[in-house]
C-alpha positions, 0 to 999 in steps of 0.5 A: 501532459502529466497524469497524476495517479494515486498508487496503492501499497500494502503495508504488511504488519504484525498485530498480536502475533498475526500478520495483517495488511493495511492498504495506503495511498502514496505517490511512491514506495518511499512515501508509503514507507514514511507513512508506515514509519509514522504508524503505531504498528510493527511493519514487516514489509511494503508491497505494490498492491494488487488493487492497482489493477483496473478490471477490463470491461466485458461486453 
C-alpha cells in the first residue's frame, strides 16, 4: 500500500532587497522548483521545510 503525503518546501526569495520565505506544498523538490519558476519572485533557494515535522503527543 502506498501512502500519499504532501511535503512542504520553503522558497527563499528576494523582495525589495529583503529575503523572505514562502512555503509551498509539492510532491518533490523538482515540483517545488517548477512552482518557483512560475512565480513572479526572484527565488534564491528551495529547502525542505521544517514544517514537515509532526510533533509528538505528550501525556
